[in-house]
Backbone bond lengths (Angstrom), bond angles and torsions (degrees), N, CA, C in turn:
res aa  C-N    CA-C-N  psi(-1)  N-CA   C-N-CA  omega(-1)  CA-C   N-CA-C  phi
1 M - - - 1.431 - - 1.510 108.66 -
2 P 1.334 115.91 124.81 1.515 118.44 178.30 1.475 114.90 -66.76
3 K 1.252 114.94 149.55 1.528 120.30 176.81 1.514 110.18 -79.79
4 P 1.339 115.61 124.19 1.514 117.09 179.43 1.553 113.47 -57.58
5 D 1.296 115.82 150.04 1.443 125.34 179.39 1.563 108.09 -64.04
6 E 1.362 115.53 121.29 1.417 121.32 178.90 1.550 113.56 -58.95
7 L 1.308 117.30 -34.75 1.488 119.10 -177.72 1.529 109.72 -64.89
8 I 1.387 116.27 -43.46 1.477 118.09 -178.58 1.546 109.82 -69.37
9 I 1.332 117.79 -29.57 1.468 118.23 175.20 1.518 108.73 -68.07
10 D 1.304 120.06 -41.28 1.469 122.75 178.80 1.480 110.90 -61.24
11 I 1.375 118.55 -42.17 1.468 123.48 177.85 1.535 108.12 -61.42
12 A 1.313 117.53 -49.18 1.461 120.90 179.71 1.559 111.45 -60.40
13 A 1.279 117.49 -39.81 1.451 121.36 179.08 1.555 112.45 -65.36
14 L 1.335 117.95 -35.92 1.451 121.13 176.22 1.515 109.78 -70.37
15 V 1.328 120.88 -37.50 1.400 122.50 175.99 1.530 108.49 -64.94
16 E 1.269 119.09 -44.66 1.474 123.46 -176.09 1.546 106.81 -66.15
17 S 1.295 120.35 -30.02 1.467 119.45 -179.99 1.510 113.38 -67.92
18 G 1.317 116.10 -10.31 1.432 121.42 177.34 1.507 115.27 86.48
19 H 1.351 117.82 7.36 1.482 120.57 -178.53 1.475 113.60 -68.53
20 S 1.377 117.28 -29.23 1.480 118.54 -179.98 1.502 107.61 -164.63
21 S 1.336 115.82 146.08 1.440 120.92 170.44 1.556 107.38 -122.02
22 Q 1.300 115.19 31.02 1.440 122.13 177.73 1.527 115.00 -104.12
23 M 1.372 116.53 3.57 1.457 120.27 -178.16 1.549 110.25 -75.09
24 S 1.273 113.74 119.73 1.469 118.76 177.49 1.512 109.50 -98.96
25 L 1.287 116.68 140.43 1.471 121.88 -171.89 1.560 108.00 -145.25
26 T 1.276 116.06 145.54 1.455 121.70 174.13 1.551 105.31 -124.71
27 V 1.341 115.85 129.25 1.457 120.05 -179.89 1.513 111.94 -130.37
28 V 1.379 113.20 154.52 1.457 119.60 174.58 1.512 102.83 -109.49
29 T 1.346 116.53 126.44 1.444 122.22 177.10 1.505 109.23 -146.26
30 G 1.352 113.78 125.50 1.461 116.65 -179.39 1.517 115.96 57.89
31 G 1.282 115.71 27.07 1.460 120.90 -178.67 1.516 114.71 86.76
32 A 1.321 115.49 -8.05 1.495 118.14 179.57 1.531 108.54 -95.06
33 V 1.311 115.49 149.28 1.497 120.64 172.99 1.503 106.24 -110.68
34 I 1.379 113.72 118.56 1.430 121.66 -178.55 1.577 108.37 -115.64
35 T 1.326 114.23 130.51 1.478 119.18 -175.24 1.510 108.50 -130.39
36 G 1.299 119.41 138.89 1.421 122.49 177.83 1.555 110.73 167.46
37 R 1.300 112.95 -164.29 1.472 120.93 -176.81 1.535 109.29 -104.43
38 L 1.302 116.75 140.72 1.456 121.96 177.86 1.515 111.27 -83.39
39 A 1.331 114.23 150.28 1.451 120.82 178.79 1.524 107.46 -133.99
40 P 1.309 118.10 150.88 1.453 119.64 168.26 1.539 110.72 -56.55
41 E 1.295 118.06 146.56 1.471 121.15 -178.52 1.563 111.82 -54.77
42 A 1.364 115.32 -45.18 1.486 117.50 -175.59 1.539 111.67 -62.42
43 V 1.355 115.21 -39.28 1.494 119.65 176.29 1.549 110.72 -65.40
44 W 1.293 116.94 -41.82 1.470 123.65 179.14 1.503 109.08 -61.28
45 R 1.323 118.47 -49.16 1.431 122.24 -179.59 1.493 110.78 -62.46
46 Q 1.311 120.73 -42.61 1.451 122.23 179.36 1.575 111.19 -60.99
47 R 1.316 113.98 -44.31 1.475 116.19 -179.54 1.557 112.01 -66.02
48 V 1.330 117.37 -40.04 1.472 118.62 175.09 1.512 112.04 -63.21
49 S 1.358 116.02 -41.83 1.458 119.00 175.52 1.503 112.44 -56.82
50 E 1.349 115.27 -44.63 1.491 118.75 179.74 1.525 112.40 -59.30
51 V 1.303 114.92 -45.64 1.473 119.64 178.02 1.501 111.72 -59.07
52 L 1.314 116.90 -46.21 1.456 122.25 179.80 1.545 111.73 -63.91
53 T 1.282 116.93 -42.86 1.452 123.56 178.66 1.539 110.52 -55.38
54 D 1.302 116.15 -40.42 1.474 122.19 -179.62 1.547 113.84 -74.74
55 S 1.318 117.45 -7.79 1.444 120.92 -179.90 1.488 113.15 -93.05
56 A 1.308 119.69 128.48 1.442 125.00 178.88 1.546 113.12 -60.11
57 Q 1.330 113.98 -38.38 1.456 119.85 -174.04 1.574 111.53 -90.59
58 L 1.325 118.91 -25.01 1.477 121.97 -171.56 1.517 112.93 -113.72
59 S 1.291 120.73 3.45 1.466 120.25 -173.68 1.551 112.23 -60.15
60 A 1.280 119.54 -30.20 1.457 120.91 179.68 1.522 113.22 -62.34
61 F 1.320 117.83 -22.17 1.484 123.09 -179.84 1.485 112.24 -83.81
62 S 1.341 120.34 -10.75 1.418 121.22 -176.76 1.511 113.71 -62.91
63 A 1.392 117.63 -30.59 1.425 120.35 -179.14 1.548 112.36 -65.53
64 V 1.310 116.20 -26.36 1.475 118.64 -177.87 1.531 108.58 -61.72
65 F 1.331 117.15 -34.89 1.431 123.28 -177.01 1.551 112.82 -84.32
66 D 1.324 117.31 -6.80 1.461 120.91 -179.12 1.543 111.01 -87.84
67 T 1.335 117.12 -3.90 1.526 119.06 -178.73 1.462 109.98 -68.75
68 P 1.354 120.41 144.02 1.449 122.15 179.73 1.522 112.84 -59.41
69 V 1.256 113.30 147.56 1.485 121.55 177.41 1.549 107.80 -74.94
70 K 1.337 115.43 132.01 1.471 120.51 176.65 1.514 107.88 -83.47
71 K 1.329 119.57 134.72 1.435 123.57 -175.54 1.525 112.70 -113.60
72 D 1.313 119.63 37.54 1.462 125.21 -178.95 1.510 109.25 -85.75
73 G 1.321 119.20 106.09 1.423 123.35 174.96 1.531 115.26 77.18
74 P 1.327 117.86 -170.94 1.445 120.41 -177.02 1.559 111.86 -67.63
75 P 1.313 117.21 161.98 1.460 120.26 178.20 1.579 111.51 -58.59
76 T 1.269 115.48 145.19 1.480 120.15 176.85 1.562 112.10 -111.00
77 H 1.305 117.51 -12.95 1.433 121.72 -177.21 1.510 111.75 -135.25
78 L 1.324 116.52 154.21 1.452 122.23 169.63 1.522 106.12 -102.38
79 H 1.316 117.24 140.76 1.412 123.71 -179.60 1.546 109.31 -119.55
80 F 1.356 112.86 108.30 1.447 120.94 -175.69 1.499 109.97 -97.13
81 H 1.354 117.43 137.92 1.427 121.97 163.99 1.543 108.61 -127.65
82 V 1.270 115.61 160.27 1.498 122.31 -173.39 1.510 107.45 54.12
83 A 1.301 116.16 42.88 1.472 121.36 -173.54 1.538 110.30 -108.98
84 R 1.371 112.50 155.84 1.443 118.19 176.37 1.523 109.74 -134.39
85 I 1.314 114.40 150.05 1.484 118.65 167.49 1.524 105.86 -91.59
86 L 1.334 114.90 125.04 1.438 117.37 -179.17 1.520 111.39 -84.51
87 Q 1.369 114.69 126.04 1.433 121.32 -179.23 1.510 108.79 -137.23
88 G 1.335 116.20 109.06 1.456 119.26 -179.01 1.577 107.16 65.46
89 T 1.314 113.69 -126.38 1.471 119.32 -176.11 1.533 111.49 -101.41
90 V 1.315 118.27 16.70 1.483 120.70 -178.34 1.526 110.81 -132.16
91 G 1.319 114.72 156.69 1.455 120.96 171.92 1.481 108.94 -109.06
92 I 1.319 119.01 131.32 1.447 123.80 -175.62 1.564 107.10 -113.03
93 P 1.309 119.44 128.23 1.480 126.45 -11.71 1.554 108.54 -77.05
94 E 1.280 115.30 158.61 1.470 121.42 -177.27 1.501 111.29 -58.93
95 T 1.309 120.94 -35.15 1.453 126.43 -175.43 1.542 109.89 -86.65
96 G 1.302 118.86 -7.96 1.475 117.81 -177.15 1.495 113.31 95.17
97 G 1.291 117.38 146.97 1.467 123.18 179.49 1.488 110.32 -136.32
98 M 1.360 110.68 -172.08 1.494 119.69 -177.45 1.487 106.19 -115.19
99 Y 1.341 116.90 120.75 1.501 123.52 -179.11 1.495 109.58 -127.51
100 R 1.303 113.54 144.04 1.539 121.22 173.95 1.557 103.00 -122.38
101 V 1.352 111.42 128.09 1.464 119.67 -176.31 1.495 107.35 -128.34
102 A 1.340 115.90 129.61 1.464 120.45 174.26 1.534 110.41 -68.37
103 I 1.316 117.19 128.17 1.469 121.95 -178.20 1.544 109.06 -57.20
104 E 1.310 116.93 -40.50 1.457 120.91 -177.09 1.565 112.62 -62.24
105 D 1.352 115.87 -20.54 1.435 121.23 179.99 1.498 115.55 -92.35
106 V 1.339 118.19 -0.47 1.433 122.82 178.01 1.508 108.92 -80.30
107 S 1.336 116.19 122.13 1.460 121.04 -179.92 1.514 114.00 -97.65
108 A 1.326 113.32 -23.95 1.505 119.64 178.80 1.526 108.25 -155.39
109 W 1.296 118.25 152.96 1.469 120.91 178.05 1.511 110.92 -156.65
110 T 1.296 115.41 161.59 1.481 121.38 173.71 1.545 107.95 -149.97
111 V 1.331 115.02 150.05 1.398 118.24 176.36 1.535 110.19 -74.72
112 G 1.298 117.30 141.52 1.448 124.54 -177.70 1.506 113.33 100.79
113 D 1.315 116.54 163.64 1.478 118.02 178.04 1.532 106.33 -118.05
114 F 1.304 112.35 158.87 1.463 123.14 -177.24 1.457 109.98 -106.87
115 S 1.312 115.38 145.32 1.475 119.83 172.93 1.510 106.10 -145.92
116 Y 1.322 114.14 155.97 1.455 120.65 -177.30 1.486 109.65 -108.14
117 S 1.349 115.53 155.13 1.430 120.17 172.03 1.507 109.03 -122.90
118 D 1.333 115.51 166.95 1.429 118.52 -179.03 1.523 112.99 -82.84
119 H 1.306 118.72 2.23 1.455 121.12 -175.47 1.524 112.57 -81.56
């Protein structure tokens, strides 16, 4: 198992500390390119819970995301919001989604997010 990049762990730790949720990041994981803004895990869980609560079919799952965040050691996951999976010349979904990515699965990354234009 490869050792996760210390820089990305430091970035995730700063986001988790609540200093800013404006950090944009693009990562490659499992062959997918995900781009978006990082959020603290607690904020991410709250937003996912809200979305599920509003769903007639999925509202029972919202409680799973209401559980307290465990703070043992450095962050193990990145929590993206307003994020897209880049595929060809489009980002899916266009409006952005919520993604959780294991830091140990990130094979490449860069600061900033990417977007495409029709030009």
